[in-house]
N, C-alpha and C positions, 0 to 999 in steps of 0.2 A: 127049321120055321117061319114059314115067308112072314112079311110084315105090308101092314098096308097102312101109308102114310096119307096125313096131309101135310102142307106146307103153308106158312105166312111169311112174307119176305117182297121187301119194294127194289133194292139199287143193286147196282152190279154186283157188291160184296154177297150178296144174298142169292144171286142168278147164277155165280158160280157153283155155290153150294148144293143149288137144285141140280144145275146140268151134273154133279155128280152124284149123286141119287140117281139121276135118271142111266147114267152110265153103269152105274153097279148093279141096273137089273132090280130098285127097289120098286113096288107099285104106287104110285102117288095118286090118290083120286080124286087130289081137287088143291086148288092153289087159291088162299088169302093175299090182296096186294093192296097199298095204295092205291085211290083212285086218279086217273089221267091227270097230267097235271098240264099248264100251258108251259113251253120252253122254245129257248131259242128265239132269233131277231123277232119272228112274225106270232111269237107265243100260241103257238096251235097246240093243242091239247094233244100231249105222247103218253104212250104207256109207260107204266114199266118196264125195266129189265125183264124182272121174275115173269111180268103176264107175257110179254111178248114172249119169252123163252117157254113157257107153261103152254102158251095157245101154239106154238111149232111143235108141240110133244101131244098135240090135242087133250090136252088135260082140261077141266072146266075152271074159268080163275074167276071169282066174286072179287067186288073192290068197293067195301061198306067205308063211309068215313067214319065209322066208331062200330065198334062190336056191340056197343050197351044198346037197346031196343030203342031206350029214351033219346037217345042222343042220334042213335043212326036209322030209327025206324024202318023200314021196309026194307032196305037193304041190308040192316044188320038181323031182320029176321030171315031173311034170305039166306044169308051165312052161317047162322046158327041151325037152321034146320039141314043146311047142306053137310054139316059136321054131323048131325044126330044120322042122319040118314047113313053116312059113308061108314061113321063108325069104325073110327082109323085106328092102328095100334096105339098109332102118337103122331102128336101133331108137332115138327120138327119149325121151329122159327128161325130167321135171321134176320136182322134189323130191319124189322116190320115196320118199324114207323108209331106201332100206339100201343097202349097198354093194352093187355089182356083180362077182361075179366077172371073172377076165380073160377066162377061157373063154364066158361070156355076151357078154362085149363083143366076140368075135371070130364070133361065132355068124350076123350078120346079113352077106349078101354086099357092102356097102360103097356108099358116096355117091361116085360119081367128081370127082375135087378135078382143079382148073385144070393140076396137077404131073403127073396121072398117079398120083396113089396114091387113096386110098380112104381114107373115115369110116366105120367101119362103127354106131357109136352116137354120138350128140351130147347134148349136156346142153344146157338153158335154164337158166342159173347166174344168182342176182341179184344179182351184183356187178359192177364193173371187174376181173376178175382183170389180175393175180393177189392184188387186194387183196382179204382179205375170202373164201379159200375154207376150205369146211367148211360145218358144216351150218346155222346162223344167220345168215348174213350183212346182212343187211338189219336186223335188232338190233343187232349188232355196229357195223354203220355210223351209225348213230342214236346210240347210246349212247357211240360215240367222239369224237360231234359234226361228223362227217365235213360238209362241205357238199355234196358227190355223189356220186352210185354210177352203177347202171345195170344194164344187161343183157350177158351174156356168153353169144354160142350156142359152147360149144368141142367138139371134138372128144376124148371119153372115152379115160383109157389107163388102168395101172393103179394111177396116183397120187389123189391126192385132190384134183380141181379142176386138176391139173394140165397135162391136154391142150393142143394149140394153139388157139389162138382162130382163130373162121371167121368171126364178125361180134362185132361190139361198139357199143354205143350208151350212153351215157349221159344222164343225168335228174339233176336240180337236187332237194336235200332241203329242204324250206321249212321254216322255223325252227321251227314247232309242228306237224309231221307225225308221226303215229303210225304205228309199227310196220305195222299194220293198215292203216293208207292209202298207206303207201307200197307194201307190198306187192301193193296192189289197182292200182297207177299201173303196177309193176313187169311185171305178169301180161299186162298190156294191151300195153306195149312188148314183153316177153318172144314175144306170140303172135305180133307181128307181124312181130319178127326170124326165130323161126324157119319160119314160112313162106315169107319173103325166102331165107334158106339153101338152105332147098329146093325153091324154084324155080331160085335160080342153079346148083344142084346139079343139075337137069334138063337144065341148057342147056349144061352145063359151065365156068360163070363161078365156081365158088365156090374161092375159096384159103384156105387155113390159114396161119396164123405162128405162131413161137413166143410163147409168156408171155415177158415182160420178166423178166431175171434179178434184179431188184432189186423191193423192194415186198411182197413176198410178206406175209402174217398170215394169220393162223387164228382162225377166224369158231365157236367152241366152241360146242356142243348149250347151249339154255339150260335152267337147273337151275329147279324152283320154289321153293327158297332163297334166290335170287338176288332174290325179289320184297321181299323185306325193307327199308326205306329205313332206309340209315345214315344217321342226322342229322349226323353228324360231316362230312361229306362237305360240299362245296361247295356251292350253291345251281345254279348252271348245271349240273357235274352232277349230280345228283338229277334237274333237270326234265329234262335228256336220259336219263335211265333208266326216269323214269316214260313217255316216249313211248316209249321203245323196249319197254318190258315192256306197250304195250298194241297187242293184245287178250290177249295172254298173256307172263309168268305172269300178270301185274296188281300192279303194286306196293301195299303194303299195310305196315299198324301198326299198333300196338292206341291206341286214348283209353279209358280209362277203364276197360282191360279188353275193350274191343270189337275187334276186327280189324276194318279197315274201309281197302277198297280207295281208290288215290288215282288218277283218271286224268288229269287235266291240273294242270298248275303251272306257274308263271314264275319266273323269279329274279328279283328286284328287285338295283336300281341296287350294284352290288356297291363304287362309293364313298361308299353311305349309311353314316353310323356307326350297328352293330349295339350290341344291347342286352348287357350284362353278361349275360346266364344261359345257362345249361345249352343247348348241343346238343336239338331238337327241343320246346321250349318254345314255347308260343303267344305271341305277343307282343300280336297285335290280328284280333279278327273284324269282320266287315261283310260289305256286299252283293258286294264285288268279291272275297272267298277268306277263308283263311284265312291269316296270317302266320305262319310257324313261323320259329325259328332254327332255322340250322344252321352247320358247318363255315365258316372265312372265305374268302373268294374268295383265289386265287394273289396272289403278293406282286404281279406286274407288273399285277394290277387293281385294287388297292385301295392307300388310302394307307399310311402307313407303320407306324399303329396297328393289330394285328390284329384287326379289327372282326367281330364276326360277321355270317354271311350269312344274308339273309332270303330265303325262299321263300312264293311267296304258293299256297297250293292253292284249285283253283277249280274243280274238279269230282271227284265225291268219291262210293262208295255204302256202305251197310251192307250187313250182310249178309243177303240173302236179297230184296234194296231193289233200287232201280235206279238209274243212274248219276243224279246230281244236281247242278246248278250249286250253287255256294256258295251261293247267299240260298235255295234251297231244300234244302239241307243245314243249313243254320243253324236254318232257322223249326221243325225237327222235334227238336232237340235242345240238350241244354243247356249248351255251350263256350263257354268265357271265356277271356280272358287267364290265364295262369300255368298252365292247366293242360299237359301235358307230354305229347308221344306214345311210345310205347317204341321202341327200333331193334331191329334184328336179334335179338336175346338175346333176344326175347317167341317166334324160333320153336322154341326149347326146350320152351316149353307145350306144344305138339302138334298147332299146327294148321300 
């Protein structure tokens, strides 16, 4: 059975999946992506990675701001007409960036499933559903300290990531893995699984199963205001947030009035006695990093005395500069014990 597909996606994560469809020889007749956005220092309009890849393969791309005609206007009408004219067997979706109306989900003819039903739209979702439904599953998994995540190929329905599971495979989260690194690994896994799902459907062997009734949680969209480091939080929590917010929005704090990005940090032994200084105070500097006092560890992880936690910052970035390891960063700055980082209240200053 030869499958004719439409594809909807925007960032590099989705482009990896689209590239796999091209490589596997699937007939992709139409691609939907988010509109071009300003990017870079010059804020010039740039096409999404999915749009660039599709055009390079000669596939038409439509970029409505919404697929609802009352919001997207003529561009939405054009996209809906394009899907109707193509009459794809399936619409493959990956990090598209907008909700699909039920009317769109019903347009594809549908992939044949083993039980005789059909799946019109399938999604490459970066978690093991039902955990982390929503917009930012990778970020929230790292932030929560999850040891494992994965990819779910799911049949889309009117709910938010609530449809039946077609394929799923887990992936361990390394203790020092950033959101960017994990997204890259999941993109490769998702690309492999979506090809496997489509090939299984072409041979009548694709099966759907409902999501588990328990364990669902929501991965809300990441906002820039979350970037500000709250030094009263325990060191392991801060280390996880710093990794979760790499590359976006990038954890940050102010030192001597200058906003600094913190890209890498590690929590020091929670059993060690921390100094009696306010959270955010630098207690030591050296080639290995900048050691900062933060909130105490949870009671189960520390001795009876509520010692301050300690976080060692190992990779930082000044405004307009490059990411630097601690040794290089300290080489160009006058930073010493006793100085204090400013917490999230600094956001009120306008950054």
